[in-house]
mmCIF file as Biopython writes it, N, C-alpha, C and O atoms, coordinates in Angstrom:
data_model
#
loop_
_atom_site.group_PDB
_atom_site.id
_atom_site.type_symbol
_atom_site.label_atom_id
_atom_site.label_alt_id
_atom_site.label_comp_id
_atom_site.label_asym_id
_atom_site.label_entity_id
_atom_site.label_seq_id
_atom_site.pdbx_PDB_ins_code
_atom_site.Cartn_x
_atom_site.Cartn_y
_atom_site.Cartn_z
_atom_site.occupancy
_atom_site.B_iso_or_equiv
_atom_site.auth_seq_id
_atom_site.auth_asym_id
_atom_site.pdbx_PDB_model_num
ATOM 1   N N  . MET A ? 1  ? -12.111 -6.297 -10.263 1.0 0.0 1  A 1 
ATOM 2   C CA . MET A ? 1  ? -12.165 -4.543 -9.543  1.0 0.0 1  A 1 
ATOM 3   C C  . MET A ? 1  ? -12.249 -5.951 -8.025  1.0 0.0 1  A 1 
ATOM 4   O O  . MET A ? 1  ? -11.559 -5.559 -7.084  1.0 0.0 1  A 1 
ATOM 5   N N  . THR A ? 2  ? -12.740 -6.962 -7.817  1.0 0.0 2  A 1 
ATOM 6   C CA . THR A ? 2  ? -12.817 -7.566 -6.758  1.0 0.0 2  A 1 
ATOM 7   C C  . THR A ? 2  ? -11.492 -7.898 -6.584  1.0 0.0 2  A 1 
ATOM 8   O O  . THR A ? 2  ? -11.071 -7.629 -5.459  1.0 0.0 2  A 1 
ATOM 9   N N  . GLY A ? 3  ? -10.453 -8.554 -7.578  1.0 0.0 3  A 1 
ATOM 10  C CA . GLY A ? 3  ? -9.220  -8.415 -6.984  1.0 0.0 3  A 1 
ATOM 11  C C  . GLY A ? 3  ? -8.239  -7.748 -6.741  1.0 0.0 3  A 1 
ATOM 12  O O  . GLY A ? 3  ? -7.144  -8.253 -6.491  1.0 0.0 3  A 1 
ATOM 13  N N  . MET A ? 4  ? -8.410  -6.804 -6.765  1.0 0.0 4  A 1 
ATOM 14  C CA . MET A ? 4  ? -7.503  -5.114 -6.860  1.0 0.0 4  A 1 
ATOM 15  C C  . MET A ? 4  ? -7.087  -4.760 -5.327  1.0 0.0 4  A 1 
ATOM 16  O O  . MET A ? 4  ? -7.964  -4.160 -4.705  1.0 0.0 4  A 1 
ATOM 17  N N  . GLN A ? 5  ? -5.769  -5.066 -4.554  1.0 0.0 5  A 1 
ATOM 18  C CA . GLN A ? 5  ? -5.864  -4.415 -3.693  1.0 0.0 5  A 1 
ATOM 19  C C  . GLN A ? 5  ? -4.759  -3.090 -3.089  1.0 0.0 5  A 1 
ATOM 20  O O  . GLN A ? 5  ? -3.596  -2.908 -3.447  1.0 0.0 5  A 1 
ATOM 21  N N  . VAL A ? 6  ? -5.327  -2.513 -2.369  1.0 0.0 6  A 1 
ATOM 22  C CA . VAL A ? 6  ? -4.642  -1.247 -1.956  1.0 0.0 6  A 1 
ATOM 23  C C  . VAL A ? 6  ? -3.046  -1.998 -1.649  1.0 0.0 6  A 1 
ATOM 24  O O  . VAL A ? 6  ? -2.889  -3.097 -1.117  1.0 0.0 6  A 1 
ATOM 25  N N  . PRO A ? 7  ? -2.031  -1.143 -2.106  1.0 0.0 7  A 1 
ATOM 26  C CA . PRO A ? 7  ? -0.788  -1.421 -1.627  1.0 0.0 7  A 1 
ATOM 27  C C  . PRO A ? 7  ? -0.536  -1.060 0.002   1.0 0.0 7  A 1 
ATOM 28  O O  . PRO A ? 7  ? -1.016  -0.026 0.468   1.0 0.0 7  A 1 
ATOM 29  N N  . GLU A ? 8  ? 0.120   -1.832 0.694   1.0 0.0 8  A 1 
ATOM 30  C CA . GLU A ? 8  ? 0.225   -1.722 2.136   1.0 0.0 8  A 1 
ATOM 31  C C  . GLU A ? 8  ? 0.718   -0.044 2.845   1.0 0.0 8  A 1 
ATOM 32  O O  . GLU A ? 8  ? 0.280   0.409  3.902   1.0 0.0 8  A 1 
ATOM 33  N N  . GLN A ? 9  ? 1.583   0.549  2.049   1.0 0.0 9  A 1 
ATOM 34  C CA . GLN A ? 9  ? 2.059   1.851  2.366   1.0 0.0 9  A 1 
ATOM 35  C C  . GLN A ? 9  ? 0.461   3.059  1.941   1.0 0.0 9  A 1 
ATOM 36  O O  . GLN A ? 9  ? 0.411   4.242  2.277   1.0 0.0 9  A 1 
ATOM 37  N N  . PHE A ? 10 ? -0.662  2.299  1.152   1.0 0.0 10 A 1 
ATOM 38  C CA . PHE A ? 10 ? -1.904  3.217  1.304   1.0 0.0 10 A 1 
ATOM 39  C C  . PHE A ? 10 ? -2.969  2.839  1.662   1.0 0.0 10 A 1 
ATOM 40  O O  . PHE A ? 10 ? -4.096  3.078  1.227   1.0 0.0 10 A 1 
ATOM 41  N N  . ARG A ? 11 ? -2.574  2.148  2.588   1.0 0.0 11 A 1 
ATOM 42  C CA . ARG A ? 11 ? -3.295  1.538  3.500   1.0 0.0 11 A 1 
ATOM 43  C C  . ARG A ? 11 ? -3.740  1.966  4.793   1.0 0.0 11 A 1 
ATOM 44  O O  . ARG A ? 11 ? -2.573  2.248  5.064   1.0 0.0 11 A 1 
ATOM 45  N N  . GLY A ? 12 ? -4.391  2.293  5.904   1.0 0.0 12 A 1 
ATOM 46  C CA . GLY A ? 12 ? -4.551  3.000  7.256   1.0 0.0 12 A 1 
ATOM 47  C C  . GLY A ? 12 ? -5.274  4.575  6.552   1.0 0.0 12 A 1 
ATOM 48  O O  . GLY A ? 12 ? -4.664  5.642  6.620   1.0 0.0 12 A 1 
ATOM 49  N N  . GLY A ? 13 ? -6.505  4.448  5.970   1.0 0.0 13 A 1 
ATOM 50  C CA . GLY A ? 13 ? -7.059  5.363  5.811   1.0 0.0 13 A 1 
ATOM 51  C C  . GLY A ? 13 ? -6.336  6.898  4.935   1.0 0.0 13 A 1 
ATOM 52  O O  . GLY A ? 13 ? -6.322  8.117  5.102   1.0 0.0 13 A 1 
ATOM 53  N N  . THR A ? 14 ? -6.001  6.254  4.320   1.0 0.0 14 A 1 
ATOM 54  C CA . THR A ? 14 ? -5.107  7.477  3.147   1.0 0.0 14 A 1 
ATOM 55  C C  . THR A ? 14 ? -6.618  8.044  2.051   1.0 0.0 14 A 1 
ATOM 56  O O  . THR A ? 14 ? -7.788  7.675  1.948   1.0 0.0 14 A 1 
ATOM 57  N N  . GLU A ? 15 ? -5.869  8.967  1.482   1.0 0.0 15 A 1 
ATOM 58  C CA . GLU A ? 15 ? -7.108  9.362  0.743   1.0 0.0 15 A 1 
ATOM 59  C C  . GLU A ? 15 ? -6.599  8.347  -0.660  1.0 0.0 15 A 1 
ATOM 60  O O  . GLU A ? 15 ? -7.161  8.672  -1.706  1.0 0.0 15 A 1 
ATOM 61  N N  . ILE A ? 16 ? -5.883  7.500  -0.741  1.0 0.0 16 A 1 
ATOM 62  C CA . ILE A ? 16 ? -5.737  6.614  -2.014  1.0 0.0 16 A 1 
ATOM 63  C C  . ILE A ? 16 ? -6.466  5.343  -1.508  1.0 0.0 16 A 1 
ATOM 64  O O  . ILE A ? 16 ? -7.238  4.665  -2.185  1.0 0.0 16 A 1 
ATOM 65  N N  . GLU A ? 17 ? -6.077  5.094  -0.099  1.0 0.0 17 A 1 
ATOM 66  C CA . GLU A ? 17 ? -7.190  4.257  -0.150  1.0 0.0 17 A 1 
ATOM 67  C C  . GLU A ? 17 ? -9.113  4.480  -0.659  1.0 0.0 17 A 1 
ATOM 68  O O  . GLU A ? 17 ? -9.863  3.829  -1.385  1.0 0.0 17 A 1 
ATOM 69  N N  . GLU A ? 18 ? -9.285  5.770  0.204   1.0 0.0 18 A 1 
ATOM 70  C CA . GLU A ? 18 ? -10.457 6.199  -0.121  1.0 0.0 18 A 1 
ATOM 71  C C  . GLU A ? 18 ? -10.758 6.418  -1.508  1.0 0.0 18 A 1 
ATOM 72  O O  . GLU A ? 18 ? -11.965 6.544  -1.715  1.0 0.0 18 A 1 
ATOM 73  N N  . LEU A ? 19 ? -10.114 6.491  -2.389  1.0 0.0 19 A 1 
ATOM 74  C CA . LEU A ? 19 ? -10.506 6.774  -3.438  1.0 0.0 19 A 1 
ATOM 75  C C  . LEU A ? 19 ? -10.754 5.128  -4.291  1.0 0.0 19 A 1 
ATOM 76  O O  . LEU A ? 19 ? -11.588 4.684  -5.080  1.0 0.0 19 A 1 
ATOM 77  N N  . MET A ? 20 ? -9.952  4.783  -3.850  1.0 0.0 20 A 1 
ATOM 78  C CA . MET A ? 20 ? -10.027 2.898  -4.687  1.0 0.0 20 A 1 
ATOM 79  C C  . MET A ? 20 ? -10.723 2.541  -3.830  1.0 0.0 20 A 1 
ATOM 80  O O  . MET A ? 20 ? -10.451 1.386  -3.501  1.0 0.0 20 A 1 
ATOM 81  N N  . THR A ? 21 ? -11.949 3.209  -2.985  1.0 0.0 21 A 1 
ATOM 82  C CA . THR A ? 21 ? -12.712 2.299  -2.867  1.0 0.0 21 A 1 
ATOM 83  C C  . THR A ? 21 ? -14.214 3.041  -3.083  1.0 0.0 21 A 1 
ATOM 84  O O  . THR A ? 21 ? -15.216 2.329  -3.142  1.0 0.0 21 A 1 
ATOM 85  N N  . MET A ? 22 ? -14.327 4.639  -3.208  1.0 0.0 22 A 1 
ATOM 86  C CA . MET A ? 22 ? -14.894 4.634  -4.201  1.0 0.0 22 A 1 
ATOM 87  C C  . MET A ? 22 ? -15.035 4.605  -5.807  1.0 0.0 22 A 1 
ATOM 88  O O  . MET A ? 22 ? -16.007 4.906  -6.500  1.0 0.0 22 A 1 
ATOM 89  N N  . LEU A ? 23 ? -13.722 4.136  -6.188  1.0 0.0 23 A 1 
ATOM 90  C CA . LEU A ? 23 ? -13.834 3.430  -7.556  1.0 0.0 23 A 1 
ATOM 91  C C  . LEU A ? 23 ? -14.301 2.298  -7.621  1.0 0.0 23 A 1 
ATOM 92  O O  . LEU A ? 23 ? -15.058 2.125  -8.576  1.0 0.0 23 A 1 
ATOM 93  N N  . ARG A ? 24 ? -14.077 1.135  -6.718  1.0 0.0 24 A 1 
ATOM 94  C CA . ARG A ? 24 ? -14.547 -0.205 -6.590  1.0 0.0 24 A 1 
ATOM 95  C C  . ARG A ? 24 ? -16.425 0.145  -6.235  1.0 0.0 24 A 1 
ATOM 96  O O  . ARG A ? 24 ? -17.315 -0.265 -6.981  1.0 0.0 24 A 1 
ATOM 97  N N  . LYS A ? 25 ? -16.617 0.764  -5.271  1.0 0.0 25 A 1 
ATOM 98  C CA . LYS A ? 25 ? -18.033 1.007  -5.081  1.0 0.0 25 A 1 
ATOM 99  C C  . LYS A ? 25 ? -19.227 0.957  -6.604  1.0 0.0 25 A 1 
ATOM 100 O O  . LYS A ? 25 ? -20.169 0.271  -7.001  1.0 0.0 25 A 1 
ATOM 101 N N  . LYS A ? 26 ? -18.313 2.335  -7.107  1.0 0.0 26 A 1 
ATOM 102 C CA . LYS A ? 26 ? -19.053 2.820  -8.392  1.0 0.0 26 A 1 
ATOM 103 C C  . LYS A ? 26 ? -19.078 2.593  -9.257  1.0 0.0 26 A 1 
ATOM 104 O O  . LYS A ? 26 ? -19.709 3.240  -10.092 1.0 0.0 26 A 1 
ATOM 105 N N  . ILE A ? 27 ? -18.217 1.263  -9.583  1.0 0.0 27 A 1 
ATOM 106 C CA . ILE A ? 27 ? -17.733 0.347  -10.700 1.0 0.0 27 A 1 
ATOM 107 C C  . ILE A ? 27 ? -18.882 -0.816 -10.635 1.0 0.0 27 A 1 
ATOM 108 O O  . ILE A ? 27 ? -19.849 -1.005 -11.373 1.0 0.0 27 A 1 
ATOM 109 N N  . MET A ? 28 ? -18.366 -1.616 -9.337  1.0 0.0 28 A 1 
ATOM 110 C CA . MET A ? 28 ? -19.211 -2.518 -8.740  1.0 0.0 28 A 1 
ATOM 111 C C  . MET A ? 28 ? -20.784 -2.054 -8.860  1.0 0.0 28 A 1 
ATOM 112 O O  . MET A ? 28 ? -21.232 -2.692 -9.813  1.0 0.0 28 A 1 
ATOM 113 N N  . TRP A ? 29 ? -21.368 -1.582 -8.547  1.0 0.0 29 A 1 
ATOM 114 C CA . TRP A ? 29 ? -22.593 -1.074 -8.381  1.0 0.0 29 A 1 
ATOM 115 C C  . TRP A ? 29 ? -23.267 -1.659 -10.242 1.0 0.0 29 A 1 
ATOM 116 O O  . TRP A ? 29 ? -24.069 -2.584 -10.372 1.0 0.0 29 A 1 
ATOM 117 N N  . HIS A ? 30 ? -22.712 -0.885 -11.382 1.0 0.0 30 A 1 
ATOM 118 C CA . HIS A ? 30 ? -22.699 -1.056 -12.578 1.0 0.0 30 A 1 
ATOM 119 C C  . HIS A ? 30 ? -22.349 -2.372 -12.996 1.0 0.0 30 A 1 
ATOM 120 O O  . HIS A ? 30 ? -22.151 -2.248 -14.205 1.0 0.0 30 A 1 
ATOM 121 N N  . GLN A ? 31 ? -22.102 -3.925 -12.586 1.0 0.0 31 A 1 
ATOM 122 C CA . GLN A ? 31 ? -21.448 -4.786 -13.111 1.0 0.0 31 A 1 
ATOM 123 C C  . GLN A ? 31 ? -22.582 -5.403 -14.112 1.0 0.0 31 A 1 
ATOM 124 O O  . GLN A ? 31 ? -22.495 -6.333 -14.913 1.0 0.0 31 A 1 
ATOM 125 N N  . ASP A ? 32 ? -23.402 -4.765 -13.862 1.0 0.0 32 A 1 
ATOM 126 C CA . ASP A ? 32 ? -24.650 -5.715 -15.119 1.0 0.0 32 A 1 
ATOM 127 C C  . ASP A ? 32 ? -24.171 -4.857 -16.331 1.0 0.0 32 A 1 
ATOM 128 O O  . ASP A ? 32 ? -24.847 -5.186 -17.306 1.0 0.0 32 A 1 
ATOM 129 N N  . GLY A ? 33 ? -23.304 -3.923 -16.640 1.0 0.0 33 A 1 
ATOM 130 C CA . GLY A ? 33 ? -23.123 -3.267 -17.928 1.0 0.0 33 A 1 
ATOM 131 C C  . GLY A ? 33 ? -23.772 -1.787 -18.139 1.0 0.0 33 A 1 
ATOM 132 O O  . GLY A ? 33 ? -23.334 -0.924 -18.899 1.0 0.0 33 A 1 
ATOM 133 N N  . THR A ? 34 ? -24.851 -1.693 -17.342 1.0 0.0 34 A 1 
ATOM 134 C CA . THR A ? 34 ? -26.121 -0.489 -17.534 1.0 0.0 34 A 1 
ATOM 135 C C  . THR A ? 34 ? -25.221 1.083  -17.134 1.0 0.0 34 A 1 
ATOM 136 O O  . THR A ? 34 ? -25.839 1.980  -16.561 1.0 0.0 34 A 1 
ATOM 137 N N  . MET A ? 35 ? -23.799 1.253  -17.496 1.0 0.0 35 A 1 
ATOM 138 C CA . MET A ? 35 ? -23.705 2.429  -16.975 1.0 0.0 35 A 1 
ATOM 139 C C  . MET A ? 35 ? -23.807 3.286  -17.821 1.0 0.0 35 A 1 
ATOM 140 O O  . MET A ? 35 ? -23.302 3.115  -18.931 1.0 0.0 35 A 1 
ATOM 141 N N  . ASP A ? 36 ? -24.568 4.547  -17.463 1.0 0.0 36 A 1 
ATOM 142 C CA . ASP A ? 36 ? -25.151 6.017  -18.790 1.0 0.0 36 A 1 
ATOM 143 C C  . ASP A ? 36 ? -23.557 6.647  -18.685 1.0 0.0 36 A 1 
ATOM 144 O O  . ASP A ? 36 ? -22.592 6.227  -18.046 1.0 0.0 36 A 1 
ATOM 145 N N  . LYS A ? 37 ? -23.680 7.684  -19.473 1.0 0.0 37 A 1 
ATOM 146 C CA . LYS A ? 37 ? -22.142 8.361  -19.135 1.0 0.0 37 A 1 
ATOM 147 C C  . LYS A ? 37 ? -21.802 9.518  -18.101 1.0 0.0 37 A 1 
ATOM 148 O O  . LYS A ? 37 ? -20.904 10.359 -18.050 1.0 0.0 37 A 1 
ATOM 149 N N  . GLU A ? 38 ? -22.611 9.291  -17.504 1.0 0.0 38 A 1 
ATOM 150 C CA . GLU A ? 38 ? -22.638 10.326 -16.257 1.0 0.0 38 A 1 
ATOM 151 C C  . GLU A ? 38 ? -22.082 9.419  -15.447 1.0 0.0 38 A 1 
ATOM 152 O O  . GLU A ? 38 ? -21.304 9.847  -14.594 1.0 0.0 38 A 1 
ATOM 153 N N  . ASP A ? 39 ? -22.345 7.973  -15.522 1.0 0.0 39 A 1 
ATOM 154 C CA . ASP A ? 39 ? -21.726 7.086  -14.237 1.0 0.0 39 A 1 
ATOM 155 C C  . ASP A ? 39 ? -20.515 7.506  -14.926 1.0 0.0 39 A 1 
ATOM 156 O O  . ASP A ? 39 ? -19.767 8.375  -14.478 1.0 0.0 39 A 1 
ATOM 157 N N  . ALA A ? 40 ? -20.326 6.886  -16.015 1.0 0.0 40 A 1 
ATOM 158 C CA . ALA A ? 40 ? -18.587 6.665  -16.273 1.0 0.0 40 A 1 
ATOM 159 C C  . ALA A ? 40 ? -17.772 7.958  -16.439 1.0 0.0 40 A 1 
ATOM 160 O O  . ALA A ? 40 ? -16.579 7.885  -16.731 1.0 0.0 40 A 1 
ATOM 161 N N  . GLU A ? 41 ? -18.310 8.992  -16.284 1.0 0.0 41 A 1 
ATOM 162 C CA . GLU A ? 41 ? -17.596 10.399 -16.209 1.0 0.0 41 A 1 
ATOM 163 C C  . GLU A ? 41 ? -16.981 10.307 -14.806 1.0 0.0 41 A 1 
ATOM 164 O O  . GLU A ? 41 ? -15.777 10.511 -14.647 1.0 0.0 41 A 1 
ATOM 165 N N  . SER A ? 42 ? -17.841 9.985  -13.737 1.0 0.0 42 A 1 
ATOM 166 C CA . SER A ? 42 ? -17.836 10.232 -12.466 1.0 0.0 42 A 1 
ATOM 167 C C  . SER A ? 42 ? -16.554 8.966  -12.071 1.0 0.0 42 A 1 
ATOM 168 O O  . SER A ? 42 ? -15.645 9.069  -11.248 1.0 0.0 42 A 1 
ATOM 169 N N  . VAL A ? 43 ? -16.888 7.775  -12.996 1.0 0.0 43 A 1 
ATOM 170 C CA . VAL A ? 43 ? -15.754 7.231  -12.725 1.0 0.0 43 A 1 
ATOM 171 C C  . VAL A ? 43 ? -14.410 7.235  -13.117 1.0 0.0 43 A 1 
ATOM 172 O O  . VAL A ? 43 ? -13.534 6.494  -12.671 1.0 0.0 43 A 1 
ATOM 173 N N  . ILE A ? 44 ? -14.253 8.331  -14.196 1.0 0.0 44 A 1 
ATOM 174 C CA . ILE A ? 44 ? -12.859 8.865  -14.903 1.0 0.0 44 A 1 
ATOM 175 C C  . ILE A ? 44 ? -12.695 9.973  -13.636 1.0 0.0 44 A 1 
ATOM 176 O O  . ILE A ? 44 ? -11.779 9.780  -12.836 1.0 0.0 44 A 1 
ATOM 177 N N  . ARG A ? 45 ? -13.355 10.829 -13.506 1.0 0.0 45 A 1 
ATOM 178 C CA . ARG A ? 45 ? -12.929 11.596 -12.695 1.0 0.0 45 A 1 
ATOM 179 C C  . ARG A ? 45 ? -12.469 10.961 -10.857 1.0 0.0 45 A 1 
ATOM 180 O O  . ARG A ? 45 ? -11.749 11.591 -10.083 1.0 0.0 45 A 1 
ATOM 181 N N  . VAL A ? 46 ? -12.917 10.041 -10.655 1.0 0.0 46 A 1 
ATOM 182 C CA . VAL A ? 46 ? -11.970 8.983  -9.678  1.0 0.0 46 A 1 
ATOM 183 C C  . VAL A ? 46 ? -10.811 8.790  -9.811  1.0 0.0 46 A 1 
ATOM 184 O O  . VAL A ? 46 ? -9.864  9.225  -9.156  1.0 0.0 46 A 1 
ATOM 185 N N  . LEU A ? 47 ? -10.856 7.791  -11.104 1.0 0.0 47 A 1 
ATOM 186 C CA . LEU A ? 47 ? -9.566  7.582  -11.729 1.0 0.0 47 A 1 
ATOM 187 C C  . LEU A ? 47 ? -8.316  8.846  -11.738 1.0 0.0 47 A 1 
ATOM 188 O O  . LEU A ? 47 ? -7.149  8.548  -11.482 1.0 0.0 47 A 1 
ATOM 189 N N  . ARG A ? 48 ? -8.757  10.364 -12.088 1.0 0.0 48 A 1 
ATOM 190 C CA . ARG A ? 48 ? -8.286  11.069 -12.379 1.0 0.0 48 A 1 
ATOM 191 C C  . ARG A ? 48 ? -7.410  11.254 -11.016 1.0 0.0 48 A 1 
ATOM 192 O O  . ARG A ? 48 ? -6.186  11.146 -10.944 1.0 0.0 48 A 1 
ATOM 193 N N  . ARG A ? 49 ? -8.428  11.597 -9.810  1.0 0.0 49 A 1 
ATOM 194 C CA . ARG A ? 49 ? -8.148  12.089 -8.490  1.0 0.0 49 A 1 
ATOM 195 C C  . ARG A ? 49 ? -6.561  10.849 -8.016  1.0 0.0 49 A 1 
ATOM 196 O O  . ARG A ? 49 ? -5.390  11.104 -7.732  1.0 0.0 49 A 1 
ATOM 197 N N  . LEU A ? 50 ? -7.237  9.707  -8.123  1.0 0.0 50 A 1 
ATOM 198 C CA . LEU A ? 50 ? -6.587  8.687  -8.107  1.0 0.0 50 A 1 
ATOM 199 C C  . LEU A ? 50 ? -4.631  8.431  -8.100  1.0 0.0 50 A 1 
ATOM 200 O O  . LEU A ? 50 ? -3.825  8.004  -7.273  1.0 0.0 50 A 1 
ATOM 201 N N  . VAL A ? 51 ? -4.538  9.043  -9.702  1.0 0.0 51 A 1 
ATOM 202 C CA . VAL A ? 51 ? -3.923  8.812  -10.332 1.0 0.0 51 A 1 
ATOM 203 C C  . VAL A ? 51 ? -3.059  10.435 -9.701  1.0 0.0 51 A 1 
ATOM 204 O O  . VAL A ? 51 ? -1.849  10.357 -9.491  1.0 0.0 51 A 1 
ATOM 205 N N  . VAL A ? 52 ? -3.599  11.455 -9.512  1.0 0.0 52 A 1 
ATOM 206 C CA . VAL A ? 52 ? -2.574  12.463 -8.868  1.0 0.0 52 A 1 
ATOM 207 C C  . VAL A ? 52 ? -2.529  12.008 -7.551  1.0 0.0 52 A 1 
ATOM 208 O O  . VAL A ? 52 ? -1.378  12.106 -7.125  1.0 0.0 52 A 1 
ATOM 209 N N  . ALA A ? 53 ? -3.260  11.578 -6.778  1.0 0.0 53 A 1 
ATOM 210 C CA . ALA A ? 53 ? -3.010  11.193 -5.144  1.0 0.0 53 A 1 
ATOM 211 C C  . ALA A ? 53 ? -1.673  10.067 -5.202  1.0 0.0 53 A 1 
ATOM 212 O O  . ALA A ? 53 ? -0.703  10.235 -4.462  1.0 0.0 53 A 1 
ATOM 213 N N  . ILE A ? 54 ? -1.735  9.169  -5.952  1.0 0.0 54 A 1 
ATOM 214 C CA . ILE A ? 54 ? -0.519  8.526  -6.094  1.0 0.0 54 A 1 
ATOM 215 C C  . ILE A ? 54 ? 0.666   8.933  -6.507  1.0 0.0 54 A 1 
ATOM 216 O O  . ILE A ? 54 ? 1.681   8.389  -6.073  1.0 0.0 54 A 1 
ATOM 217 N N  . ASP A ? 55 ? 0.724   9.986  -7.438  1.0 0.0 55 A 1 
ATOM 218 C CA . ASP A ? 55 ? 1.830   10.742 -7.893  1.0 0.0 55 A 1 
ATOM 219 C C  . ASP A ? 55 ? 2.100   11.425 -6.840  1.0 0.0 55 A 1 
ATOM 220 O O  . ASP A ? 55 ? 3.188   11.049 -6.405  1.0 0.0 55 A 1 
ATOM 221 N N  . ARG A ? 56 ? 1.416   12.672 -5.885  1.0 0.0 56 A 1 
ATOM 222 C CA . ARG A ? 56 ? 1.570   12.921 -4.935  1.0 0.0 56 A 1 
ATOM 223 C C  . ARG A ? 56 ? 2.498   12.494 -4.112  1.0 0.0 56 A 1 
ATOM 224 O O  . ARG A ? 56 ? 3.642   12.948 -4.126  1.0 0.0 56 A 1 
ATOM 225 N N  . ASN A ? 57 ? 1.890   11.105 -2.898  1.0 0.0 57 A 1 
ATOM 226 C CA . ASN A ? 57 ? 2.520   10.138 -2.194  1.0 0.0 57 A 1 
ATOM 227 C C  . ASN A ? 57 ? 3.880   9.545  -2.290  1.0 0.0 57 A 1 
ATOM 228 O O  . ASN A ? 57 ? 4.570   9.017  -1.418  1.0 0.0 57 A 1 
ATOM 229 N N  . LEU A ? 58 ? 4.195   9.838  -4.057  1.0 0.0 58 A 1 
ATOM 230 C CA . LEU A ? 58 ? 5.756   8.845  -4.369  1.0 0.0 58 A 1 
ATOM 231 C C  . LEU A ? 58 ? 6.411   10.379 -4.512  1.0 0.0 58 A 1 
ATOM 232 O O  . LEU A ? 58 ? 7.351   10.328 -5.306  1.0 0.0 58 A 1 
ATOM 233 N N  . GLY A ? 59 ? 6.211   11.664 -4.013  1.0 0.0 59 A 1 
ATOM 234 C CA . GLY A ? 59 ? 7.013   12.468 -4.362  1.0 0.0 59 A 1 
ATOM 235 C C  . GLY A ? 59 ? 6.879   13.193 -5.569  1.0 0.0 59 A 1 
ATOM 236 O O  . GLY A ? 59 ? 7.953   13.744 -5.813  1.0 0.0 59 A 1 
ATOM 237 N N  . ILE A ? 60 ? 6.041   13.424 -6.411  1.0 0.0 60 A 1 
ATOM 238 C CA . ILE A ? 60 ? 6.151   14.115 -7.852  1.0 0.0 60 A 1 
ATOM 239 C C  . ILE A ? 60 ? 5.694   15.866 -6.742  1.0 0.0 60 A 1 
ATOM 240 O O  . ILE A ? 60 ? 5.023   15.717 -5.721  1.0 0.0 60 A 1 
ATOM 241 N N  . PRO A ? 61 ? 5.982   16.754 -6.998  1.0 0.0 61 A 1 
ATOM 242 C CA . PRO A ? 61 ? 5.930   17.873 -5.965  1.0 0.0 61 A 1 
ATOM 243 C C  . PRO A ? 61 ? 4.492   18.094 -6.897  1.0 0.0 61 A 1 
ATOM 244 O O  . PRO A ? 61 ? 3.433   17.717 -6.396  1.0 0.0 61 A 1 
ATOM 245 N N  . ASP A ? 62 ? 4.492   18.563 -7.927  1.0 0.0 62 A 1 
ATOM 246 C CA . ASP A ? 62 ? 3.138   19.071 -9.227  1.0 0.0 62 A 1 
ATOM 247 C C  . ASP A ? 62 ? 2.478   18.039 -10.144 1.0 0.0 62 A 1 
ATOM 248 O O  . ASP A ? 62 ? 2.519   17.897 -11.366 1.0 0.0 62 A 1 
ATOM 249 N N  . PRO A ? 63 ? 2.019   17.538 -9.424  1.0 0.0 63 A 1 
ATOM 250 C CA . PRO A ? 63 ? 0.937   16.362 -10.367 1.0 0.0 63 A 1 
ATOM 251 C C  . PRO A ? 63 ? 0.018   16.872 -10.852 1.0 0.0 63 A 1 
ATOM 252 O O  . PRO A ? 63 ? -0.769  17.556 -10.199 1.0 0.0 63 A 1 
ATOM 253 N N  . GLN A ? 64 ? -0.120  16.589 -12.479 1.0 0.0 64 A 1 
ATOM 254 C CA . GLN A ? 64 ? -1.302  17.078 -13.056 1.0 0.0 64 A 1 
ATOM 255 C C  . GLN A ? 64 ? -1.811  15.947 -14.147 1.0 0.0 64 A 1 
ATOM 256 O O  . GLN A ? 64 ? -1.017  15.536 -14.993 1.0 0.0 64 A 1 
ATOM 257 N N  . VAL A ? 65 ? -3.049  15.504 -14.095 1.0 0.0 65 A 1 
ATOM 258 C CA . VAL A ? 65 ? -4.029  14.747 -14.669 1.0 0.0 65 A 1 
ATOM 259 C C  . VAL A ? 65 ? -2.916  14.878 -16.191 1.0 0.0 65 A 1 
ATOM 260 O O  . VAL A ? 65 ? -2.034  14.100 -16.555 1.0 0.0 65 A 1 
ATOM 261 N N  . GLY A ? 66 ? -3.505  16.475 -16.974 1.0 0.0 66 A 1 
ATOM 262 C CA . GLY A ? 66 ? -2.803  16.333 -18.109 1.0 0.0 66 A 1 
ATOM 263 C C  . GLY A ? 66 ? -4.234  16.060 -19.263 1.0 0.0 66 A 1 
ATOM 264 O O  . GLY A ? 66 ? -5.378  16.054 -18.809 1.0 0.0 66 A 1 
ATOM 265 N N  . LYS A ? 67 ? -3.967  15.854 -20.718 1.0 0.0 67 A 1 
ATOM 266 C CA . LYS A ? 67 ? -4.537  15.102 -21.637 1.0 0.0 67 A 1 
ATOM 267 C C  . LYS A ? 67 ? -3.565  14.236 -22.820 1.0 0.0 67 A 1 
ATOM 268 O O  . LYS A ? 67 ? -2.392  14.403 -23.151 1.0 0.0 67 A 1 
ATOM 269 N N  . TYR A ? 68 ? -4.622  13.232 -23.295 1.0 0.0 68 A 1 
ATOM 270 C CA . TYR A ? 68 ? -3.557  11.838 -23.348 1.0 0.0 68 A 1 
ATOM 271 C C  . TYR A ? 68 ? -4.085  11.645 -24.551 1.0 0.0 68 A 1 
ATOM 272 O O  . TYR A ? 68 ? -5.284  11.587 -24.281 1.0 0.0 68 A 1 
ATOM 273 N N  . ASP A ? 69 ? -3.959  11.463 -26.057 1.0 0.0 69 A 1 
ATOM 274 C CA . ASP A ? 69 ? -4.773  10.688 -27.586 1.0 0.0 69 A 1 
ATOM 275 C C  . ASP A ? 69 ? -4.618  9.607  -26.897 1.0 0.0 69 A 1 
ATOM 276 O O  . ASP A ? 69 ? -4.988  8.525  -27.354 1.0 0.0 69 A 1 
#
C-alpha cells in the first residue's frame, strides 16, 4: 500500500484520489493483521466504490460492481 500511486489523471482532489486515500488508511491501520470482519467488509466497500469511480472516469456510462465467482 505504501508504494501505490494515484495516476496523474486522477489527482487533484478527485473522487478516485479520495477513495485511494481512504483505502490506504483503512489497510495501513490494520497493518498488524488484526482486521475483523467489519473492517474487511469496509475495505471491500471502498474497493467497489473505487472500481466504479475509475470506470465512470474512463467513460463507461453505467458502471456496476456486479458479482464475481
